[in-house]
Structures are given as structure tokens and as C-alpha cells.
C-alpha positions as CSV (number, residue, x, y, z in Angstrom):
1,X,-37.4,30.8,-3.0
2,X,-35.3,31.7,-6.0
3,X,-33.6,28.8,-7.8
4,X,-30.3,29.7,-9.4
5,X,-30.1,29.4,-13.2
6,X,-27.5,26.7,-12.9
7,X,-28.2,24.9,-9.7
8,X,-25.3,23.0,-8.1
9,X,-25.2,19.3,-8.7
10,X,-25.2,16.7,-6.0
11,X,-22.5,14.0,-6.1
12,X,-24.3,10.9,-7.3
13,X,-21.8,8.6,-5.5
14,X,-22.8,10.1,-2.1
15,X,-26.4,11.0,-3.0
16,X,-27.7,7.4,-2.8
17,X,-29.4,7.0,0.5
18,X,-27.3,4.2,1.9
19,X,-24.0,5.7,0.8
20,X,-25.1,9.1,2.3
21,X,-25.8,7.4,5.6
22,X,-22.4,5.7,5.5
23,X,-20.6,9.0,4.6
24,X,-22.4,10.9,7.3
25,X,-21.6,8.3,9.9
26,X,-17.9,8.2,8.9
27,X,-17.7,12.0,8.8
28,X,-18.2,12.3,12.6
29,X,-15.0,10.4,13.1
30,X,-11.9,12.5,13.6
31,X,-9.6,12.6,10.6
32,X,-7.4,9.5,10.8
33,X,-9.8,7.6,12.9
34,X,-11.5,4.4,11.7
35,X,-14.3,2.1,12.7
36,X,-14.7,-1.6,12.4
37,X,-17.0,-3.0,9.8
38,X,-19.3,-4.8,12.3
39,X,-19.7,-1.6,14.4
40,X,-20.5,0.4,11.3
41,X,-23.0,-2.2,10.2
42,X,-24.6,-2.1,13.7
43,X,-24.9,1.7,13.7
44,X,-26.4,1.7,10.2
45,X,-28.6,-1.3,10.6
46,X,-27.6,-2.7,7.2
47,X,-26.8,-6.2,6.1
48,X,-23.2,-7.1,5.6
49,X,-23.7,-7.6,1.9
50,X,-25.5,-4.3,1.4
51,X,-22.9,-2.4,3.4
52,X,-20.1,-4.1,1.5
53,X,-21.6,-3.1,-1.8
54,X,-22.0,0.5,-0.9
55,X,-18.5,0.7,0.7
56,X,-17.1,-0.7,-2.6
57,X,-18.7,2.1,-4.6
58,X,-17.4,4.7,-2.1
59,X,-13.9,3.0,-2.2
60,X,-13.8,3.1,-6.0
61,X,-14.6,6.8,-5.9
62,X,-11.7,7.2,-3.4
63,X,-14.0,8.4,-0.6
64,X,-13.4,5.6,1.9
65,X,-10.4,3.4,2.8
66,X,-11.1,-0.2,3.7
67,X,-8.3,-1.9,5.6
68,X,-8.1,-5.5,6.4
69,X,-5.9,-6.5,9.3
70,X,-5.7,-9.0,12.1
71,X,-6.4,-8.4,15.8
72,X,-4.4,-11.3,17.4
73,X,-5.6,-14.1,15.1
74,X,-9.0,-12.7,14.3
75,X,-9.4,-10.9,10.9
76,X,-10.9,-7.4,11.3
77,X,-11.9,-4.9,8.7
78,X,-11.6,-1.1,9.4
79,X,-13.3,1.6,7.5
80,X,-12.4,5.3,7.4
81,X,-13.3,8.4,5.4
82,X,-10.4,9.6,3.2
83,X,-9.4,13.2,2.8
84,X,-11.1,13.3,-0.6
85,X,-14.1,11.7,0.9
86,X,-14.3,14.5,3.5
87,X,-13.9,17.1,0.8
88,X,-16.6,15.5,-1.3
89,X,-19.0,15.4,1.7
90,X,-18.3,19.0,2.5
91,X,-19.0,19.9,-1.2
92,X,-22.1,17.7,-1.2
93,X,-23.5,19.5,1.9
94,X,-22.7,22.9,0.5
95,X,-24.5,22.1,-2.7
96,X,-27.5,20.8,-0.8
97,X,-27.6,24.0,1.3
98,X,-27.4,26.0,-1.8
99,X,-30.4,24.1,-3.3
100,X,-32.4,24.5,0.0
101,X,-31.7,28.2,0.3
102,X,-30.6,30.2,3.3
103,X,-31.3,28.9,6.8
104,X,-31.6,31.5,9.7
105,X,-28.5,31.2,11.9
106,X,-30.5,30.5,15.0
107,X,-32.2,27.5,13.4
108,X,-28.9,26.2,11.9
109,X,-27.4,26.3,15.4
110,X,-30.3,24.2,16.7
111,X,-29.8,21.6,14.0
112,X,-26.0,21.4,13.9
113,X,-24.8,21.7,17.5
114,X,-26.5,18.6,18.9
115,X,-25.3,16.3,16.1
116,X,-21.6,16.0,16.9
117,X,-22.3,15.0,20.5
118,X,-24.9,12.5,19.5
119,X,-22.8,11.0,16.7
120,X,-19.7,10.9,18.9
121,X,-21.6,9.0,21.6
122,X,-22.9,6.6,19.1
123,X,-19.5,5.8,17.6
124,X,-17.6,5.8,20.9
125,X,-20.1,4.0,23.1
126,X,-19.6,0.2,23.4
127,X,-22.5,-1.9,22.7
128,X,-24.5,-2.5,25.9
129,X,-23.8,-5.8,27.6
130,X,-27.0,-7.7,28.2
131,X,-27.9,-11.4,28.5
132,X,-29.1,-12.8,25.3
133,X,-31.8,-15.4,24.9
134,X,-33.0,-17.5,22.0
135,X,-36.1,-16.0,20.4
136,X,-39.4,-17.7,21.3
137,X,-37.8,-20.2,23.7
138,X,-35.9,-18.0,26.2
139,X,-33.0,-20.4,26.1
140,X,-29.6,-18.7,26.7
141,X,-27.2,-17.8,23.9
142,X,-23.6,-18.5,24.7
143,X,-20.7,-17.1,22.7
144,X,-17.6,-19.2,22.5
145,X,-14.3,-17.8,21.2
146,X,-13.6,-19.2,17.8
147,X,-16.9,-20.9,17.5
148,X,-19.3,-18.0,17.5
149,X,-22.8,-18.0,19.0
150,X,-24.2,-21.2,20.2
151,X,-28.0,-21.0,20.6
152,X,-29.5,-22.7,23.6
153,X,-26.2,-23.9,25.0
154,X,-25.6,-23.8,28.7
155,X,-22.7,-21.9,30.2
């Protein structure tokens, strides 16, 4: 592989692994769509503090918009990729492709085509409903509106 004399640089804001995962996940949403913070946290498997830190960096760069609102009386935080965030991600992937060299079109099709369907299903699918039980004891976990989860409580 021939490396260009002046290789393209990768955006350091996006390049950090956690922020890249956030950006990739948000990029599968349609322009103008947004996702709730807990759903994004669930998809990425990140702690709330870690995700908040990386979202703040992306927000400072103008790549994501974080909107706080209320759904009925419950506070909810929405996250969306901004137009400049989409452009930065497109530029990032183009620079990465340039660094990696050409990919045969047949191989590229195998890689790219399955991703939107998978990502769309992940973002759109509600979390499966299943009975919960307390670890190690098997006692049921009950969720009460306004009080959160109560471990070991009856119905």
C-alpha cells in the first residue's frame, strides 16, 4: 500500500473510541431524529457519567445537540447529531478510508449494506419486556412510577 506524502488527519474529537461509538450510533438516526439519553446509554453499554462526559465534548465541538425537556412531569434528555456533526463524521470516515486504501466494491457492499438495517433495528426496537428478579435471590423487582425500582417487593 502506498501512503500519501501528506496523509489525511482524523478528527481527534471523534477519534476517541467512546466518542466514535456515540457518533456512529447517532449517525444511523435520520436527520432531525433524536434518541433519549437512557436508550443511547443502553445501546452503548456506557455508564451515565462516562456517556455524559463524551457527549459534553461532542457538544462543545458542535457535533451533537443535547436537549432537556419534560415528558408529562418526567425530565427527559434527548441527543441528536447536528448537521456539522454529520459532516464531521462523513469527513472522518473519508479520511479513514483514504488511510486504509481502496476497498474492492464487492467487499464494501458486504460491509456497508447490512449496517443500516441492523442499526435501525437497534435504535427503533423497544427493549424486550421480561420479568426481572433480584440477583442471587430470585426475588421479583417491581417498578413503581415516581419511586423507581424496588427490589424484592411484591406486586
